[in-house]
C-alpha positions as CSV (number, residue, x, y, z in Angstrom):
1,M,122.2,137.8,103.4
2,R,119.2,137.9,101.0
3,L,120.8,135.2,98.9
4,F,120.7,132.5,101.6
5,P,116.9,132.3,101.8
6,A,116.6,132.1,98.0
7,F,119.3,129.4,97.9
8,A,117.6,127.5,100.6
9,A,114.3,127.6,98.8
10,V,116.0,126.3,95.6
11,A,117.7,123.5,97.6
12,L,114.4,122.4,99.1
13,V,112.7,122.3,95.7
14,A,115.6,120.4,94.2
15,A,116.0,117.9,97.1
16,P,114.7,114.4,96.3
17,A,111.5,113.2,98.1
18,T,112.1,111.1,101.1
19,A,110.0,108.4,102.6
20,G,108.4,109.0,105.9
21,L,109.4,105.8,107.5
22,V,113.1,105.0,108.1
23,V,114.8,101.6,108.4
24,G,114.1,100.3,111.9
25,A,110.8,102.1,112.3
26,K,107.7,100.1,113.3
27,A,105.5,99.7,110.2
28,P,101.9,100.8,110.8
29,T,99.6,97.8,110.7
30,F,96.4,98.0,108.7
31,S,93.5,96.0,107.3
32,T,92.0,96.9,104.0
33,R,90.4,95.4,100.9
34,G,92.1,94.7,97.6
35,A,92.2,92.2,94.8
36,I,94.2,89.2,93.4
37,A,93.4,88.1,89.9
38,G,90.3,90.2,89.9
39,K,88.8,88.7,93.0
40,V,88.2,90.9,96.1
41,V,90.3,89.9,99.1
42,A,90.9,91.2,102.6
43,I,94.5,92.3,103.3
44,D,95.8,92.4,106.8
45,L,99.4,93.4,107.2
46,A,99.8,91.6,110.6
47,Q,98.5,88.4,109.1
48,Q,100.8,88.6,106.1
49,L,103.9,89.2,108.3
50,K,103.2,85.9,110.1
51,K,104.2,84.2,106.8
52,G,107.4,86.2,106.4
53,P,108.6,89.6,105.2
54,V,106.3,91.8,103.1
55,V,107.2,94.1,100.3
56,L,104.7,96.9,100.5
57,Y,105.0,99.0,97.3
58,F,103.0,102.1,96.9
59,F,102.2,103.3,93.4
60,P,100.5,106.5,92.2
61,A,97.6,105.2,90.2
62,A,96.5,102.0,88.3
63,F,96.5,102.0,84.5
64,T,99.3,104.7,84.2
65,G,102.5,104.0,82.3
66,G,104.9,103.7,85.2
67,C,102.5,101.8,87.4
68,N,101.7,99.3,84.6
69,A,105.4,98.7,84.0
70,E,106.1,98.3,87.7
71,A,103.2,95.9,88.2
72,H,104.4,93.8,85.3
73,A,108.0,93.8,86.7
74,F,106.8,92.7,90.1
75,A,104.6,90.0,88.5
76,E,107.6,88.6,86.6
77,A,109.7,88.6,89.8
78,I,107.1,86.9,92.1
79,P,108.8,83.5,92.0
80,D,112.0,85.1,93.2
81,F,110.2,86.9,96.0
82,Q,108.4,83.7,97.0
83,K,111.7,81.8,97.0
84,A,113.0,84.4,99.5
85,G,109.9,83.9,101.6
86,A,108.3,87.3,100.9
87,T,104.8,88.4,100.1
88,V,104.4,91.4,97.7
89,I,101.4,93.8,98.1
90,G,100.9,96.7,95.8
91,M,99.1,99.7,97.4
92,S,97.4,102.8,95.9
93,A,94.6,105.2,96.6
94,D,92.6,103.6,93.9
95,D,89.2,102.1,94.7
96,V,88.7,98.3,94.9
97,P,86.8,98.0,91.6
98,T,89.7,99.7,89.8
99,L,92.2,97.4,91.6
100,Q,90.2,94.3,90.6
101,R,90.7,95.1,86.9
102,F,94.4,96.2,87.5
103,S,95.2,93.0,89.4
104,A,93.9,90.8,86.6
105,E,95.2,92.9,83.7
106,K,98.5,94.4,84.8
107,C,99.6,92.2,87.8
108,A,98.8,89.0,85.9
109,G,97.0,87.7,89.0
110,K,100.3,87.1,90.8
111,F,100.0,89.3,93.8
112,A,97.6,91.4,95.7
113,V,96.9,95.1,95.1
114,A,95.1,96.9,97.9
115,S,93.3,100.2,98.5
116,A,95.3,102.5,100.7
117,G,92.9,104.7,102.8
118,Q,93.9,108.0,104.3
119,N,95.2,106.4,107.5
120,V,97.5,104.1,105.6
121,I,98.7,106.9,103.3
122,K,99.3,109.1,106.3
123,G,101.0,106.4,108.4
124,Y,103.4,105.5,105.6
125,D,103.8,109.2,104.6
126,V,103.2,108.5,100.9
127,A,100.6,111.2,100.0
128,L,101.3,112.7,96.6
129,N,99.9,116.2,96.0
130,A,98.3,116.0,92.6
131,G,95.8,118.8,92.4
132,G,93.1,117.3,94.5
133,R,93.3,113.7,93.2
134,A,94.2,111.1,95.8
135,L,97.5,109.6,94.7
136,T,100.5,107.9,96.5
137,K,104.2,108.4,96.0
138,R,106.1,105.5,94.4
139,T,107.7,104.2,97.6
140,S,108.6,100.6,98.3
141,Y,109.1,99.2,101.9
142,V,110.5,95.9,102.8
143,I,109.0,95.0,106.2
144,G,110.6,92.3,108.2
145,R,108.6,89.6,110.0
146,D,109.2,91.6,113.2
147,G,107.1,94.4,111.8
148,R,110.0,96.8,111.3
149,V,111.0,98.5,108.2
150,A,114.1,96.7,106.8
151,F,114.5,98.7,103.5
152,V,113.0,101.8,101.8
153,H,113.2,102.7,98.2
154,D,111.6,106.1,97.5
155,D,111.8,107.1,93.8
156,M,109.1,108.1,91.4
157,N,111.0,106.2,88.6
158,P,109.8,102.6,88.8
159,A,112.9,101.2,87.3
160,Q,114.7,100.0,90.4
161,H,111.9,99.2,92.8
162,V,111.7,95.5,92.0
163,A,115.4,94.8,91.8
164,Q,116.2,96.7,95.0
165,T,113.4,95.4,97.1
166,L,114.2,91.8,95.9
167,A,117.9,92.3,96.9
168,A,116.7,93.6,100.4
169,V,114.4,90.6,100.8
170,Q,117.1,88.1,99.8
171,K,119.5,89.8,102.3
172,L,116.9,89.2,105.0
173,H,116.4,85.7,103.9
174,H,120.1,84.9,104.2
175,N,120.5,86.6,107.6
């Protein structure tokens, strides 16, 4: 009987992280500030959804290896997202001045990156425990025009976020 609690604890530690919002859930709306090509902009999810689906991708921290690679990959794929009618918004707990530099240097000025405050981080359940530093999990959401989550990709490895969110957006576009 004593083995079960130990096994359960190991299973919990080994289980992959899961995103807080599931497909079909209403995405929390928000307004915040961010940057495109180094210029500060207001970001309002409800306004963006009026244009079409939104890919909201959370990344842990600007100017880190995986986040730099992911931003570059999203920047390269922006024409494909636009063709499918979607807007891409990167989100992190970084401050706006940091995101201004990141948007110009790593995002090639192709899409907005925005500062996710505590309410957004909590609403999307993307808090990453990192010894006191505010970080977010690497979680990508495709949010349909109706404001509902259409797709979730929750993986700290940035490799598949762009391809999988693009495929989800293209599927929405064809439906």
